[in-house]
N, C-alpha and C positions, 0 to 999 in steps of 0.2 A: 504493500500500500504506500502511495505517495503521501507525504505530509504537506501541510498547508504552505510552508515556505518553498518546498520544491515545486508545487503547483503554481505558486505566484511567480516563481522564476521562469517557468515554462510559458506562462501567459505573457509576461513582459517581453520575453524573447520573441514570441510569435508576433506580438504587436510591433516590436522593433523591426523584425524582418519583413513585415507587411506594411511598413510605414508608406504613406502616399507622398513621395517626393516627386511630383510631376507638375506639368503645366496645365492650366494657368495657376500660378502660385497664389493668386488672390482667392481661389477656390479651395486649394488644398492645404495651404499653410495653417489656416484656422483649424482644420481637422487634425493635423499633426499636433498642433498646440493643445487642442482639447484632450486628445488621447495621451499626451505626454504629461498631463497634470497629475497623473498617478491615481491615488486612491487605493483601496484595499483589493480591488478587482474581485469583489465577492461573487458576482454573477458567473463569470467564466470559471472561477474556482469551484463553484457549486456544480456546474456542468461536469467538470472533470472528476470531482469527488464522487458524484452519482455514477458516472461511467465506471470509475475505478472500484466501486463496490462489487461489480460483476465481472469486469475484464481488466487486464493489465496494459493492453496496447492503447494507452490513452491518446497517443498522437492522432488517432483517427477522429478524436473529438475536439482537437485544439482549435482548428479554424472555425467550426461552428461556435465554439465557446467565445472566441474573440469577436465573432459576429454579434453575439449578445452584448458584449462589452461596448462595441461600437454603437449599437442601438441605445444602450443605457446612456452613453455620453451624448448622443444626439438629443435625447429627451432632456437632459440637463442643460444643454446649450439653448434649446428653445424655451425651457422653463425660465432660465435666467433672463432671457429677452422679454418674455411675457411679464415677469416680476420686476423688470428693470433692476436686477441685482448687480451690484458692483464687483463682488468677489466670489470666486468659487475655488475651494481648496487653497485659500490664501493667495490666489492670483487673480488678476483682472479677468472678468468674463469676456467672451468673444465680442459681444456687441459694444463693450467699453474699449477694448483694445483695438478693434477695427470699427465696425458700425453695424447698424441694425440690418441693413440689406445683406451684408456679408454673413451675419449670423443666420439669417433665413436660408440663404442659398447653400452655404456650407453645411448647415444642418440637414437640409433636404438631401444633399449628396451623401451625408453620413447614413441616412435612413436606407438609401438604395445600396450603399456599400454593406450595411449590416445584413440586409436580405441576401445579397450575393454571397457573403461569408457563411451565413447560417445554412444556406443551401448546398454548401460544399460537403456533402455526405453521400454515402452510397445510395443508389437508386431505390433500393428496397425500403429505406427509411425516409426518403425525401418527402412523400406526401404527408406522413405523420408529423415530421419536423416543420414543414411549411405551414400546415394547418395550426399547429401549436403556436408557432411564432406569430402568425397573422392574427389569430384569436387574441393572443396576449397584447399585441400592439393596439388592436381595436379597443380592448378593455382599458388600457392605459390612457388612451385618448378620452374615453368616457369618464374615467376618474379625473382627468385634468379639467374636463368641462364642468363636472360637479364642483370641483374646487373653485373654478371661476364663478359658477352660479352662487356658491355660498358667500362670496364676497359681497353680494347685494342683499343678503338675507340676515336677519337677526334672530331667526327662529329655527336654526339648524339643530337637529336633535343628535344625541350621541350615536344612535343607530345609523343615521344618515352619514355621519362623519366616518364611522368605522367602515361602512360600505365604500365610501370614497377612497379611503386610504388602502383598502383591500385592492381596489381596482388600480389605483395610481402607483402603488408601491409593492404590495404583496405578490401580485400575480407574476411579476417578473422574476422574483426569487423562486417561486413555485415552478415557473416555466423552465428555469435553469436546471433545476433538479430533475424534472420530468424529461427534459431534453437529453440529459446525460444518460438517464435510465433507458430511454427509448433506443438511443444509439448503441447501448450495450446489450440490447435484447433482453432486458429485465422482464419478469412476469408483469402482466398488466396490473395486477393488484398492487404490486410494489410501486409501479410508476404513479399510481393514484395516491398511495400513502405518502410517497415522497413529495408529491404536489401539495398535499394537505400540510405536511410538515413545513414546507417552504412558505405556505400561505400564513400559517400561524406565527412563524418566526418573523415574517414580514410585517405583520400587524404589531408585534412586540417591538420590532425595530423602528417602525414609524412613530409609535407612541414614545419611544425613548428619544427620537429625534425632537418631538414636541417638548419633552422634558429638558433636553440639553439646550434647546434654543433659549430657554429661560435660565437654567441653572448650570449650564456647561461652562467650559473654559475655551475662549476663542482660539488659543494656540493649538489645542488638540482637536477642537470641533471643526475648525476651518471656515466657520461662518461667523458673521457678526452676531453676538449674543443680543437677544431682545428684538430681533428682526420681526418675528411673528407678532410681538406685542405692538410694535410701532405701526404695523399695517393692519392691525385688528384682525389678523388671520383667524379664521374659525378653527382653532385647534381643540384637541381634547381638553387642554388646560382652560381655555377661554369659555368653551361651551359649559363645562362643569362649574366654573366660577360664576357665570351668569345664572346658572340654575340654583346655586347654593347661597349666593350673596343676598343679604337682607339689610334693610335699613340703610345706615350710613355707608356700609361697604358697597351695597348695590348702587347707591347714588354716586359714590366716588368712582366706581368702575365705569358707570355710564358716562360720567364727566370725561374720563380719559378716552373712552371710545369715541365720543362725539367731538373731542377737541382736535381741530385741524392744525397741522404743522406744530404739533406738540414738541417740546424740548425732550429729546431722548434721555438726557441726563436726569430728567424729572419723571417722565412717564414710565420708563422701564423699571426703575426701583419701586415706584409707587404700585404699579400693577403686580410686580413680583411679590411685594409685601402682602397684597391682598390674597394672592394665590397661596402664600405660605400660611397666612392666618386661617384660611378656609380649609387647609389640609389637602390642597390639590396635589402637591408632590407625592404624598403617600397614596392618594387615590390612583394616581397615574402609575406609580410603581406596582401597586397591587394588580392593576389590569395587565401590565406588562408581564408580571409573573404568571398570571392565569393563562395568557397566550403561550408563554414559554412552556408551561407544563402540558398544555394541550398538544403542542408541537412534539414534545418528547413521547407522548402517548402514541401518536401516529408512527413515530420512528421505531418504537418498541415492537410494533406489529409487523414490521418488514421482515421477510423470510430470509435473512442472512445472519451470519455469525455476529454475536454481540461485539467482538473485538473490531470488526469492520465498521460498525456504527459509531465507534468511539470518536472518530475524526469529525463526523458531523456534529456530534454532541459538543465536542471541544470548540468547533467553529461557532456554534450557536451561543455558547457561553462568551466567547470573545466578542461577538457582535453586540451582546447586551452588557458589556463592561467596557464601553468605549471611554467614558469619562464621567462617572457618576459623582 
């Protein structure tokens, strides 16, 4: 079995060897820049881990795995543009380093490149892989639309929010695991259990993202702390704070939500204090742990030796201990 570090090395090597250094530079340089920003490469690693549960010749899954990483980075590039974000992984976002039109066109090209790479598998698996990838891509777009719709609403429920993050975040982790399993000819029951495992881990991962946006460390989180608070993003934190706040707390929270061009040095600490007073951090951590336990239950049902599952359990623990 390959370990996480070995798989990360293989993924980065494949991305380097398949770097797009060609003309026109205005189209391809932003793509190279985006893919060079690093990150944990969680999705391609999950593809290879799932494959390696059943087979050792993981080189057969490497190009599809970096196809998924290319797709993931495409979504980040366009998300940053839509959110007008300045920084991604501690570096300028593409639309800030170049311009909006470049971000749109280079992102579109990344989407096509992703499909091209994902489809580089044997003919027997191609229909299942393409169907899985396209279904996932459509769901992620649906999740992004819900996220945009929620910006205009003040009555978003917790269940609606969970479904949005399932679509926007979880299904890609689930897709990665199922893709690796399909390529390795795993039993269909196992492919579905791995999908559910990834889905639950993804929900926990996104809720932790909500938590870290408020209580994280900029140096390790890679994004400006309090960004969700400043744009009144309907996160698990805000939705539950609005539900639980009463009296003066509710009034103060509404004041900050309705204040345009608020000073971040005032708004972020004030809203964070309200979250803390309401017990939102503990509520969020409990929900994260519930999803984590549900994920492990699905993993336990997979029909492979326990020692082989250990690497997925270890990665799941690492994902949920980024910077608490």
